LUMTIPA-55577 format. One line per 5 residues: number of its first residue (from 1); for each residue x, y, z of N, C-alpha, C, O, CB. Coordinates in steps of 0.02 Angstrom, whole numbers, plus 50000, padded with zeros to 5 digits. Atoms other than C-alpha are relative to their C-alpha. Glycine has a CB too. Layout:
BEGIN
NUM = X/Y/Z/X/Y/Z/X/Y/Z/X/Y/Z/X/Y/Z; ...
% end
This chain:
BEGIN
1 = 50041/49953/50007/50001/49992/50001/50036/50069/49994/50076/50081/50039/49954/49994/50052; 49963/49932/49999/50067/50173/49952/49996/50042/50060/49939/50048/50084/49976/50043/49948; 49995/49948/49950/50115/50297/50091/49972/50058/49979/49956/50070/49921/50064/50014/50018; 50034/49934/50020/50046/50462/50104/50044/50042/49959/50022/50079/49915/49977/50043/50062; 49947/49969/50030/50210/50530/50046/50004/49991/49925/50016/50033/49882/50059/49978/50030
6 = 49996/50029/50073/50205/50425/49891/49935/50022/49969/49941/50047/49913/50009/49915/49995; 50051/49981/50027/50029/50463/49856/49998/50083/49982/49966/50103/49934/49950/49975/50043; 49998/49934/50008/50062/50652/49868/50046/50006/49932/50033/50039/49881/50029/50037/50069; 49960/49999/50065/50197/50624/49746/49965/49984/49940/49971/50020/49891/50054/49955/50002; 50030/50026/50057/50095/50529/49628/49945/50059/49969/49936/50071/49909/49965/49928/50023
11 = 50046/49941/50010/49963/50675/49638/50030/50056/49963/50005/50078/49911/49976/50027/50066; 49960/49958/50042/50100/50802/49591/50008/49982/49927/49993/50022/49882/50062/50005/50028; 49982/50022/50061/50154/50693/49445/49930/50009/49953/49932/50034/49896/50029/49922/50008; 50041/49993/50052/49980/50685/49378/49968/50062/49981/49938/50068/49927/49958/49961/50006; 50009/49929/50004/49944/50871/49405/50044/50025/49936/50021/50057/49888/50023/50036/50071
16 = 49955/49968/50049/50106/50904/49302/49988/49972/49923/50002/50005/49873/50076/49986/50025; 50010/50023/50059/50053/50782/49165/49935/50028/49975/49927/50036/49915/50004/49931/50000; 50060/49974/50023/49880/50853/49161/50010/50081/49967/49977/50101/49919/49950/49997/50065; 49973/49945/50029/49969/51027/49133/50026/49997/49928/50012/50035/49882/50048/50020/50040; 49960/50017/50059/50075/50957/49000/49941/49988/49945/49941/50022/49894/50053/49931/50012
21 = 50055/50013/50045/49915/50889/48911/49966/50066/49983/49955/50073/49923/49950/49950/50030; 50027/49937/50011/49836/51065/48923/50043/50050/49963/50017/50098/49935/49984/50025/50062; 49944/49949/50024/49987/51157/48861/49974/50028/49932/49984/50087/49921/50078/49964/49989; 50026/49971/50060/49904/51178/48687/49944/50028/49998/49924/50055/49947/49997/49964/49956; 50072/49982/49988/49740/51221/48756/49997/50067/50013/50052/50092/50025/49968/49965/50056
26 = 50009/49937/49985/49676/51392/48786/50015/50018/50081/49994/49977/50122/49930/50016/49977; 49982/49984/49932/49738/51474/48955/49971/50067/50009/49959/50106/49963/50078/49997/50014; 50008/49931/49977/49687/51623/49065/50052/50028/50041/50092/49994/50073/49941/50006/50035; 49946/49955/49955/49791/51756/49149/49958/50018/50058/49903/50044/50060/50033/50075/49961; 50030/49965/49929/49761/51787/49326/50052/50041/50038/50106/50015/50053/49972/49941/50055
31 = 49966/49948/49982/49832/51944/49399/49995/50020/50066/49940/50040/50083/49986/50045/49964; 50003/49981/49933/49876/51984/49581/50039/50069/50014/50097/50076/49995/50030/49942/50041; 49955/49933/49981/49929/52164/49642/50032/49970/50060/50007/49924/50092/49955/50077/50018; 49969/50013/49935/50055/52152/49782/50046/50055/50016/50093/50071/49978/50036/49932/50002; 49959/49957/49973/50130/52281/49881/50028/49973/50080/49996/49976/50132/49959/50070/49999
36 = 49968/50028/49936/50251/52203/50015/49994/50031/50059/49994/49995/50109/50064/49994/49995; 49999/49958/49927/50240/52336/50152/49931/49993/50022/49920/50013/50079/50021/50087/49994; 50066/49996/49974/50054/52308/50168/49979/49924/50009/49922/49906/50022/49952/50042/49952; 50028/50086/49995/50054/52108/50173/50006/49984/50072/50053/49997/50109/50053/49936/49952; 50008/50018/49927/49999/52046/50332/50027/49943/50017/50050/49939/50074/49936/49997/50021
41 = 49974/50080/49994/50056/51860/50316/50027/49973/49936/50054/50010/49896/49939/49949/50021; 49994/50041/50060/50083/51739/50184/49937/49986/49959/49935/49937/49922/50028/49936/50019; 50054/50015/50029/49915/51752/50120/49993/49992/49917/49953/49954/49889/49962/50045/50025; 49980/50011/50063/49972/51775/49944/50018/49920/49975/49990/49890/49930/50057/50043/49996; 49981/50065/50006/50057/51610/49953/49937/49943/50003/49930/49895/49965/50051/49989/50054
46 = 50050/50045/49994/49906/51525/50013/49932/50002/49954/49891/49956/49951/49985/50004/50065; 50046/49983/50047/49788/51607/49886/50021/49957/49925/49983/49929/49886/50001/50083/49994; 49971/50039/50064/49905/51530/49746/49999/49925/50008/50000/49891/49957/50076/50020/49986; 50007/50071/49989/49895/51356/49826/49935/49979/49990/49923/49922/49969/50019/49981/50064; 50072/50014/50008/49708/51369/49824/49980/49998/49929/49942/49954/49909/49958/50050/50034
51 = 50004/50000/50068/49709/51416/49643/50025/49939/49961/49990/49911/49919/50032/50054/49979; 49970/50068/50026/49824/51269/49593/49955/49948/50013/49940/49909/49967/50066/49982/50032; 50036/50060/49978/49720/51151/49688/49930/49997/49976/49906/49942/49962/49999/49994/50073; 50070/50008/50010/49537/51205/49647/49975/50034/49937/49914/50034/49927/49965/50024/50058; 50015/49973/50073/49537/51294/49470/50007/49940/49958/50065/49924/49944/50052/50061/49972
56 = 50001/50059/50027/49493/51138/49379/49994/49980/49940/50005/49922/49924/49968/49976/50019; 50014/50023/50072/49451/51150/49200/50035/50046/49952/50019/50048/49893/49922/49999/49983; 49958/49950/50048/49567/51277/49124/50070/50010/50028/50085/50006/50087/49965/50075/49993; 49920/49996/49992/49757/51306/49111/50003/50078/50018/49962/50118/49997/50050/49977/49922; 49997/49925/49977/49809/51474/49187/50071/50020/50006/50115/49978/50016/49963/50014/50072
61 = 49939/49969/49977/49951/51586/49211/49999/50051/50050/49950/50088/50053/50030/50025/49949; 50006/49949/49945/49998/51694/49359/50041/50057/49986/50098/50051/49964/50019/49972/50067; 49964/49939/50003/50045/51871/49355/50009/50026/50064/49957/50025/50096/49970/50047/49958; 49990/49949/49945/50116/51975/49507/50019/50063/49976/50070/50072/49943/50051/49979/50050; 49993/49928/50023/50103/52153/49477/50022/50052/50062/49981/50063/50107/49926/50024/49966
66 = 49989/49961/49940/50194/52271/49599/50064/49980/50028/50115/49990/49995/49945/49992/50050; 49947/50028/49964/50315/52197/49721/50014/49923/49991/49966/49887/49978/49986/50012/50069; 49990/50068/50014/50401/52024/49702/50026/49972/50060/50080/49987/50086/50045/49988/49943; 49982/50032/49939/50393/51911/49850/50068/49961/49997/50086/49932/49945/49945/49953/50020; 49931/50050/50012/50560/51823/49884/49987/49932/49993/50032/49898/49970/50051/50002/50059
71 = 50012/50072/50014/50477/51655/49880/49979/49987/49938/49968/49927/49929/49953/49971/50041; 50036/49999/50055/50409/51680/49712/50051/49953/49949/50112/49964/49943/49982/50081/49976; 49961/50029/50046/50465/51554/49582/49996/50031/49932/49965/50082/49920/49986/49934/49999; 50000/49972/50064/50498/51573/49402/49928/49980/49955/49915/50004/49899/50070/49974/49964; 50066/50027/50028/50324/51483/49361/49948/50068/49998/49901/50072/49958/49968/49932/50055
76 = 50045/49938/49996/50241/51659/49407/50042/50046/49957/50104/50049/49960/49984/50030/50081; 49971/49927/50031/50269/51820/49287/49995/50047/50053/49963/50045/50106/49958/50032/49934; 49996/49936/49953/50304/51973/49364/50013/50064/49964/50051/50067/49916/50058/49991/50053; 50004/49938/50033/50281/52153/49319/50015/50055/50058/49969/50072/50095/49926/50009/49962; 49984/49964/49959/50374/52270/49426/49963/50073/49992/49959/50103/49938/50069/49997/49999
81 = 50041/49927/49997/50270/52439/49480/50000/50011/50064/49965/49984/50107/49922/50003/49973; 49992/49981/49926/50330/52523/49628/49944/50035/50032/49911/50073/49997/50058/50045/50010; 50059/49971/49970/50199/52579/49751/50014/50073/50000/50071/50094/50008/49985/49972/50074; 50005/49933/50016/50153/52762/49723/50000/50040/50072/50013/50100/50077/49933/50012/49953; 50009/49961/49933/50131/52806/49906/49945/50036/50004/49938/50069/50056/50051/50045/50014
86 = 50059/49960/50001/49969/52887/49861/49942/49962/50031/49954/49914/50067/49984/50020/49930; 50057/50036/49984/49788/52832/49896/50003/49932/49971/50025/49920/49914/49942/50036/49978; 49993/50065/50039/49769/52643/49878/49974/49996/49928/50007/49972/49882/49966/49948/50037; 50037/50006/50061/49647/52657/49741/50048/50029/49946/50059/49996/49896/49929/50036/50004; 49954/49973/50067/49767/52769/49628/50057/49960/49999/50083/49950/49944/50026/50082/50002
91 = 49949/50050/50011/49904/52649/49672/49985/49941/49957/50021/49922/49910/50021/49976/50060; 50030/50064/50040/49805/52499/49608/49987/50025/49929/50004/49986/49885/49927/49969/50034; 50007/49973/50054/49760/52605/49466/50062/49991/49946/50058/49968/49889/49985/50063/50016; 49946/50013/50032/49940/52609/49415/50018/49938/49982/50036/49928/49924/50042/50022/50029; 50004/50069/50010/49951/52436/49424/49957/49969/49945/49980/49929/49904/49979/49975/50057
96 = 50046/50019/50053/49798/52407/49318/50033/50021/49926/50042/49980/49881/49927/50039/50014; 49968/49974/50049/49879/52520/49189/50057/49957/49965/50065/49951/49905/50022/50058/50022; 49938/50032/50018/50037/52418/49185/49977/49932/49959/50001/49912/49907/50046/49984/50069; 50040/50066/50025/49928/52259/49152/49974/50018/49936/49999/49990/49887/49936/49975/50048; 50033/49973/50061/49827/52343/49016/50055/50002/49938/50047/49981/49881/49970/50076/50016
101 = 49937/49975/50064/49995/52396/48916/50033/49942/49996/50067/49943/49944/50061/50066/50018; 49958/50055/50002/50077/52231/48942/49980/49945/49940/49926/49914/49941/49999/49968/50071; 50022/50024/50062/50079/52145/48775/49993/49916/50009/49957/49883/49971/50054/50025/49939; 50012/50067/49993/50098/51965/48843/49936/49974/50036/49917/49915/50029/50055/49977/50031; 50066/50007/49965/49938/51972/48950/49952/49991/49945/49960/50020/49891/49980/50063/50046
106 = 50051/50023/50048/49787/51900/48859/49950/50065/50007/49950/50101/50056/49963/49919/50021; 50048/49942/50001/49651/52032/48814/49952/49983/50055/49935/50029/50092/49963/50009/49927; 50040/50011/49928/49539/51943/48951/50045/49977/50044/50085/49932/50031/49941/49948/50002; 49960/50028/49942/49620/51924/49110/49953/50007/50071/49906/50046/50073/50074/50045/50007; 50037/49995/49936/49556/51895/49298/50038/50035/50046/50098/50021/50052/49982/49937/50029
111 = 49964/49961/49944/49604/52012/49433/49987/49973/50074/49929/49974/50093/49975/50077/49998; 49995/50040/49933/49631/51927/49604/50027/50047/50053/50060/50096/50039/50050/49933/49994; 49959/49984/49939/49685/51974/49776/50030/49950/50043/50007/49893/50043/49963/50034/50041; 49976/50048/49960/49795/51892/49900/49955/49968/50052/49968/49913/50074/50052/50025/50028; 50047/50030/49947/49655/51862/50023/49937/49967/49978/49888/49962/50016/49979/50052/50046
116 = 50052/50045/50033/49541/51762/49909/50030/49934/49985/50081/49922/49953/49973/50032/49935; 49985/50075/49999/49543/51579/49924/49949/49965/49959/49890/49980/49963/49999/49969/50073; 50053/50045/50040/49464/51449/49800/49997/49941/50053/50050/49912/50062/50027/49972/49914; 50000/50048/49940/49408/51323/49949/49963/49936/49968/49966/49884/50002/49958/50035/50073; 50024/50052/50036/49313/51205/49823/50005/50002/49923/50015/50056/49894/49936/49992/50018
121 = 49989/50006/50081/49324/51153/49638/49963/50066/49978/49909/50080/50003/49962/49925/49960; 50022/49950/50027/49297/51310/49542/50022/49989/49915/50073/49965/49892/50030/50062/50041; 49985/50004/50078/49276/51323/49345/50001/50068/49962/49975/50120/49983/49944/49957/49965; 50003/49936/50048/49304/51449/49208/49936/50040/50003/49937/50101/50012/50008/49980/49925; 50066/49968/50000/49115/51486/49204/49987/50032/50073/49955/50084/50077/49943/49944/49980
126 = 50000/49967/49929/49122/51523/49398/50036/50065/49998/50013/50111/50031/50034/49954/50057; 49961/49944/50003/49240/51651/49364/49969/50056/49963/49979/50115/49980/50061/49982/49973; 50021/49953/50052/49149/51736/49223/49928/50022/50027/49902/50071/50001/50000/49965/49923; 50066/49989/49984/48979/51734/49315/50009/50083/50031/50050/50098/50075/49970/49936/50057; 50006/49925/49963/48940/51934/49354/49960/49993/50071/49909/49960/50079/49953/50058/49947
131 = 50022/49996/49929/48905/51963/49538/49997/50059/50038/50043/50099/50037/50035/49963/50035; 50020/49938/49962/48828/52093/49649/49987/49987/50070/49969/49931/50088/49939/50032/49971; 50014/50001/49935/48811/52128/49825/49930/50030/50004/49892/49996/50039/50052/50036/50040; 50064/49960/49993/48653/52249/49811/50007/50050/49942/50051/50054/49899/49992/50040/50076; 50011/49935/50042/48600/52394/49719/50005/50063/50050/49968/50073/50098/49922/49999/49961
136 = 49981/49939/49950/48672/52555/49800/49948/50039/50013/49943/50063/50070/50053/50047/49976; 50053/49959/49985/48518/52650/49775/49969/49992/50063/49952/49933/50074/49955/49994/49954; 50021/50014/49929/48454/52667/49953/50030/49971/50046/50001/49962/50099/49956/49972/50003; 49958/50030/49968/48588/52587/50022/50072/50036/50025/50115/50009/50060/50008/49949/49963; 49934/49975/49984/48727/52703/50041/50018/50015/50061/50077/50023/50076/50012/50050/49971
141 = 49995/49983/49927/48699/52741/50220/50038/49938/50037/50057/49940/50096/49923/50014/50032; 49948/50059/49979/48797/52569/50238/50078/50022/50001/50122/49992/50033/49993/49936/49943; 49930/49989/50015/48956/52656/50189/50017/50070/50047/49983/50120/50040/50014/50011/49911; 49982/49956/49955/49039/52768/50323/50052/50058/49953/50107/50046/49927/50037/49955/50067; 49951/49955/50034/49103/52933/50241/50054/50022/50039/50097/50057/50012/49969/50057/49974
146 = 49925/49989/49966/49237/52951/50377/50039/49949/49975/50095/49954/50000/50005/49998/50082; 49944/50054/50029/49329/52802/50287/50002/50010/49938/49954/50032/49906/49988/49924/50009; 49979/49983/50072/49417/52813/50122/49947/49955/49962/49913/49978/49917/50086/49981/49981; 50051/50048/50040/49309/52663/50062/49932/50032/49989/49910/50032/49932/49987/49930/50039; 50054/49973/50000/49150/52752/50104/49999/50066/49956/49950/50083/49923/49982/50007/50065
151 = 49998/49941/50048/49204/52907/50016/50009/49986/49931/49983/50021/49888/50050/50044/50017; 50007/50012/50071/49249/52823/49860/49935/49962/49977/49905/49973/49924/50058/49961/49979; 50071/50026/50025/49099/52717/49856/49949/50060/49977/49914/50057/49927/49963/49957/50062; 50056/49942/50003/48994/52882/49870/50021/50032/49933/49976/50042/49892/50001/50060/50071; 49982/49971/50056/49095/52961/49732/49992/49968/49939/49986/50000/49887/50056/50017/50004
156 = 50009/50041/50051/49078/52820/49622/49926/49992/49979/49907/49985/49921/50030/49940/50018; 50064/50008/50009/48894/52805/49656/49964/50059/49970/49914/50054/49935/49975/49982/50059; 50030/49942/50028/48861/52990/49618/50019/49997/49927/49976/50010/49885/50024/50067/50035; 49981/49997/50070/48959/52974/49458/49952/49953/49954/49930/49977/49902/50076/49977/49995; 50046/50050/50035/48853/52822/49395/49934/50033/49992/49900/50027/49941/49993/49930/50040
161 = 50071/49969/50002/48697/52923/49442/50005/50064/49940/49960/50077/49900/49978/50033/50086; 49995/49947/50042/48766/53071/49344/50002/49969/49921/49970/49995/49875/50066/50043/50023; 50010/50021/50063/48798/52964/49194/49940/49961/49974/49939/49937/49917/50049/49969/49988; 50055/50041/50005/48630/52878/49209/50012/49935/49986/49988/49906/49938/49958/50021/49957; 49977/50076/50003/48702/52713/49232/49964/49962/50053/49932/49990/50098/50080/49990/50013
166 = 50027/50036/49932/48643/52577/49346/50047/50000/50051/50107/50002/50037/49980/49927/49992; 49957/49984/49929/48715/52591/49522/50008/49929/50034/50010/49930/50095/49954/50057/50060; 49991/50071/49971/48736/52395/49559/50074/49998/50022/50121/50020/49989/49983/49938/49943; 49936/50011/49967/48880/52350/49679/50042/49935/49987/50030/49882/50017/49987/50003/50068; 49962/50064/50026/49002/52228/49600/50060/49996/50045/50098/49948/50033/50023/50004/49918
171 = 49941/49985/49961/49135/52276/49728/49996/49942/50069/49987/49956/50128/49998/50090/50023; 50019/50047/49942/49121/52106/49823/50072/49958/50017/50068/49909/50054/49931/49943/49974; 49936/50032/49983/49310/52047/49836/50002/49922/49978/50017/49874/50013/50010/50007/50080; 49995/50070/50042/49301/51900/49716/50041/50009/49923/50045/50063/49893/49913/49972/49983; 49962/49981/50076/49402/51876/49544/49947/50024/49965/49889/50004/49968/50036/49936/49953
176 = 50028/49972/50049/49349/51984/49419/50023/49996/49926/50082/49999/49909/49997/50055/50017; 49976/50013/50069/49346/51960/49237/50005/50073/49968/49961/50115/49976/49948/49948/49957; 49988/49927/50035/49411/52114/49140/50030/49984/49925/50061/49932/49913/50062/50053/50050; 49979/50000/50063/49452/52143/48958/50044/50071/49999/50027/50123/50027/49937/49994/49946; 49957/49951/49990/49600/52253/48928/49971/50064/49956/49974/50120/49982/50074/49975/49981
181 = 50019/49943/50038/49529/52367/48790/49936/50038/50033/49920/50096/50020/49985/49976/49927; 50067/49966/49960/49368/52399/48904/50031/50040/50052/50010/50097/50064/49942/49943/50038; 49968/49961/49950/49493/52443/49045/50030/50068/49983/50027/50118/50019/50049/49962/50026; 49972/49939/50020/49581/52565/48945/49956/50054/49983/49970/50112/49998/50039/49989/49950; 50050/49953/50007/49428/52651/48885/49974/50028/50066/49968/50088/50074/49946/49972/49962
186 = 50018/49974/49939/49369/52662/49061/50056/50052/50038/50038/50103/50065/49985/49939/50042; 49944/49953/49980/49534/52745/49117/49999/50070/49971/50009/50120/50004/50065/49971/49981; 50021/49937/50033/49498/52876/48980/49945/50040/50006/49944/50101/50000/49999/49992/49947; 50071/49972/49986/49321/52905/49012/49996/50037/50067/49972/50093/50072/49946/49941/50001; 50010/49974/49947/49337/52928/49193/50070/50025/50039/50072/50035/50100/49961/49953/50032
191 = 49932/49979/49963/49521/52981/49231/50016/49958/50057/50026/49986/50111/49998/50072/50027; 49991/50042/49943/49550/52831/49339/50075/50002/50036/50089/49974/50089/49983/49928/49976; 49931/49998/49979/49734/52870/49359/50000/50048/50062/50040/50042/50109/50049/50025/49940; 50008/49941/49946/49683/53019/49472/49940/49984/50036/49947/49980/50097/49992/50077/49968; 50060/50003/49960/49510/52989/49526/49992/49933/50036/49999/49881/50005/49939/50013/49955
196 = 50013/50062/49959/49476/52860/49666/49941/49960/50000/49917/49937/50051/50005/50016/50060; 50065/50027/50015/49324/52783/49583/50014/49919/50023/50070/49895/50030/49979/50013/49913; 49999/50074/49988/49275/52592/49627/50003/49971/49935/49952/49972/49901/49938/49974/50039; 49997/50023/50067/49340/52511/49470/49948/49955/49981/49913/49969/49932/50061/49969/49987; 50049/50051/50021/49227/52356/49466/49932/50033/49992/49896/50008/49949/49996/49940/50052
201 = 50067/49979/50002/49065/52465/49494/49999/50044/49930/49948/50041/49895/49980/50043/50071; 50002/49951/50060/49114/52595/49346/50002/49942/49937/49968/49947/49886/50075/50062/50000; 49993/50043/50064/49172/52434/49235/49935/49961/49983/49925/49953/49922/50059/49948/50008; 50049/50046/50010/49019/52327/49247/49935/50037/49983/49897/50020/49938/49993/49956/50060; 50065/49959/50011/48880/52457/49259/50006/50036/49937/49957/50048/49902/49984/50053/50060
206 = 49998/49956/50068/48953/52557/49110/50001/49936/49944/49956/49940/49902/50081/50059/49994; 49995/50047/50063/48997/52397/48986/49943/49958/50002/49914/49949/49949/50064/49954/49997; 50056/50047/49993/48863/52283/49044/49937/50025/50033/49915/49989/50079/50022/49942/50037; 50051/49965/49970/48717/52396/49093/49930/49950/50001/49889/49958/50046/49991/50070/49958; 50059/50035/50001/48581/52267/49048/50010/49926/50029/49973/49879/50015/49973/49999/49928
211 = 49988/50078/49973/48654/52111/49144/49949/49993/50045/49924/50043/50072/50075/49981/50038; 50037/50024/49936/48544/52016/49268/50055/49968/50041/50050/49906/50037/49936/49946/49985; 49963/50035/49967/48692/51971/49386/49976/49959/50053/49921/49967/50080/50040/50035/50018; 50016/50041/49937/48696/51841/49519/50003/50048/50071/50052/50083/50085/50058/49936/50006; 49996/49953/49937/48652/51930/49686/50012/49953/50059/49980/49901/50066/49929/50047/50013
216 = 49974/50034/49951/48743/51873/49838/49958/50014/50059/49950/49976/50106/50070/50016/50008; 50029/49974/49934/48641/51978/49955/50043/50001/50058/50102/49984/50051/49943/49960/50019; 49973/49996/49931/48689/51999/50136/49993/49939/50036/50020/49934/50091/49968/50053/50039; 50007/50059/49947/48642/51831/50199/50049/49953/49991/50096/49966/49953/49934/49963/49998; 49942/50049/50002/48744/51679/50218/49978/49935/49962/50009/49882/49967/50025/49982/50077
221 = 50023/50060/50031/48642/51562/50110/50028/49995/49927/50017/49943/49897/49922/49999/50000; 49976/50009/50063/48730/51596/49942/50059/49949/49998/50096/49938/50046/50019/50065/49975; 49960/50053/49995/48833/51460/49881/50067/50017/49965/50103/49975/49940/49967/49942/49972; 49935/49979/50037/48977/51565/49811/50062/50015/50055/50117/49989/50054/49983/50072/49954; 49942/49961/49965/49072/51670/49950/49974/50003/50070/49915/50007/50086/50015/50077/49969
226 = 50009/49985/49927/49090/51686/50136/50063/50043/50014/50113/50038/49979/49994/49930/50050; 49943/49961/49984/49205/51808/50218/50019/49994/50069/49972/49995/50109/49989/50068/49984; 49989/50002/49930/49305/51792/50387/50021/50068/50015/50072/50087/49988/50052/49948/50023; 49995/49930/49992/49300/51969/50447/50011/50012/50070/50011/50073/50081/49942/50036/49974; 49985/49991/49936/49336/51955/50635/50048/49947/50032/50048/49890/50009/49941/50005/50034
231 = 49954/50062/49973/49469/51857/50745/49963/49945/50028/49993/49892/50036/50050/50022/50056; 50041/50052/49966/49334/51753/50822/49945/49983/49972/49897/49984/50010/49984/50014/50059; 50066/50022/50039/49202/51696/50696/49975/49949/50039/50000/49923/50089/50010/49974/49923; 50035/50066/49973/49079/51565/50727/50040/49940/49954/50032/49933/49893/49904/50001/49983; 49961/50050/50032/49198/51418/50686/49956/49940/49980/49974/49902/49935/50056/49979/50045
236 = 50032/50057/50028/49060/51291/50673/49970/50023/49942/49970/49984/49894/49952/49966/50044; 50018/49974/50064/48983/51399/50545/50038/49997/49949/50022/49969/49897/49987/50056/50003; 49951/50012/50050/49139/51420/50455/50017/49935/49969/50030/49926/49909/50050/50020/50023; 49993/50079/50031/49162/51231/50443/49954/49987/49961/49973/49956/49912/49997/49944/50047; 50054/50022/50038/48999/51210/50368/50009/50040/49935/49999/50012/49881/49929/50011/50036
241 = 49992/49960/50055/49036/51357/50250/50051/49962/49948/50039/49953/49888/50026/50071/50024; 49945/50026/50042/49200/51272/50189/49974/49947/49963/50001/49937/49909/50060/49977/50038; 50030/50052/50042/49093/51125/50128/49955/50024/49946/49945/49990/49896/49962/49954/50042; 50065/49978/50042/48957/51225/50039/50029/50045/49946/50000/50042/49892/49940/50043/50047; 49987/49939/50032/49050/51372/49958/50064/49991/49953/50104/49947/49964/50009/50056/50054
246 = 49933/50011/50042/49187/51394/49819/50047/50055/50009/50104/50051/49985/49987/49993/49922; 49943/49954/49987/49270/51552/49876/49998/50022/50078/49945/50020/50108/49995/50066/49950; 50004/49969/49939/49321/51625/50045/50054/50055/49991/50105/50053/49957/50010/49951/50062; 49949/49937/49988/49402/51791/50084/50011/50018/50071/49981/49985/50113/49972/50066/49966; 49993/49981/49932/49459/51874/50242/50019/50073/50004/50058/50092/49959/50050/49957/50036
251 = 49984/49917/49979/49477/52068/50306/50061/49994/50035/50086/49940/50053/49942/50043/50053; 49945/49990/49954/49616/52125/50395/49991/49974/50064/50034/49936/50086/50014/50065/50008; 50022/50020/49931/49531/52095/50565/49995/49922/50003/50007/49891/50054/49929/50033/50018; 49994/50081/49997/49512/51908/50513/50049/49969/49998/50048/49910/50018/49974/49968/49958; 49923/50036/49996/49693/51868/50494/50020/49987/50070/50064/50022/50095/50060/50047/49968
256 = 49981/50019/49932/49705/51789/50664/50046/49931/49995/50049/49895/49944/49930/49989/50046; 49963/50060/49994/49820/51649/50722/49964/49938/49982/49994/49895/49951/50025/49994/50066; 50037/50055/50006/49683/51524/50714/49984/50000/49924/49985/49946/49895/49939/50001/50048; 50012/49999/50068/49641/51576/50539/50049/49978/49953/50036/49942/49904/49985/50057/49984; 49942/50029/50032/49817/51552/50480/50008/49929/50007/50024/49895/49959/50058/50029/50024
261 = 50004/50082/49994/49811/51376/50547/49960/49969/49964/49976/49913/49943/49981/49975/50060; 50050/50021/50054/49658/51355/50441/50024/49989/49933/50015/49936/49901/49950/50049/49993; 49981/49994/50064/49732/51406/50288/50058/49941/49987/50056/49902/49940/50024/50075/49986; 49950/50052/50003/49890/51297/50322/49973/49924/49992/49999/49881/49957/50041/50007/50062; 50028/50064/50003/49779/51149/50349/49975/49984/49933/49992/49934/49902/49948/49993/50048
266 = 50025/50009/50060/49682/51176/50198/50031/49991/49943/50006/49956/49898/49970/50039/49992; 49953/50002/50061/49827/51201/50073/50070/49992/50029/50107/50041/50033/49995/50070/49951; 49938/50018/49974/49979/51111/50151/50052/49989/49945/50111/49987/49962/49992/49941/50041; 49958/50013/50042/50055/51079/49983/50024/50057/49960/49984/50098/49937/49976/49954/49967; 49979/49943/50033/50181/51199/49898/49962/50004/49928/49948/49954/49896/50080/49998/49994
271 = 50023/50007/50079/50105/51261/49725/50058/50013/49954/50111/50031/49980/49940/50056/49978; 49943/49987/50044/50217/51280/49575/50028/50067/50000/50081/50077/49971/49981/49986/49934; 49986/49917/49998/50230/51472/49607/50048/50006/50054/50078/50059/50056/49930/50051/50016; 49957/49995/49954/50335/51434/49759/50067/49974/49986/50071/49919/49958/49974/49974/50051; 49936/50033/50000/50523/51410/49764/50018/49939/50050/50074/49913/50048/50046/50052/50013
% end
């Protein structure tokens, strides 16, 4: 009977063989922004492990844009973009512009973040489904104008209204599908290099105004996403969510020692993006 170590090695070899078989197939580009001075822990490493484990039906390349982690392998592509030191949304805009200009990145790409994890099998179709949290009309009181995020959401909402566009909230902290030509046009129309608008809300409401997107709502019954947003969540509920949902993310407050242990137990094997 094979040992656990032998079984893990066989699984690695099968995955390598599967990638080789897919080498001539279409692939997608997955882009992560990264600023090392804002990194809490090793969440990017575990997000990449989750991607390799659970993105099941499409070959993909990984791009890191911003700062290069010291542990990153040559399997990941890297675009250096120094941190601007300005507002976070303006800094991310610089990184988006670098991605849009990069000739090797596909016209279609998926924008990720280091604190998003694929916790069950995810397909290409799952990544493409448009998803919203709510319609912002009548819900802006949820956003605190004393915070930068609240001010950015309000400015974006007011601009959408001024342009007579839908006001759906696509900013859910999930992978986002983007097209380079549309992104470039969005920067031109809204001066996103200097204006701290919420990119996803402008992008989808402008280019896809007639969509009927999947609504996650505010309840925990959706089968896509749950967020760990405090140090001591309901761990029994979290365990049930791990079995039922495709994506998990965390806030800064949710990155506790117990949550780190959970990530290490979920994704113990190195991905090919680690040295």
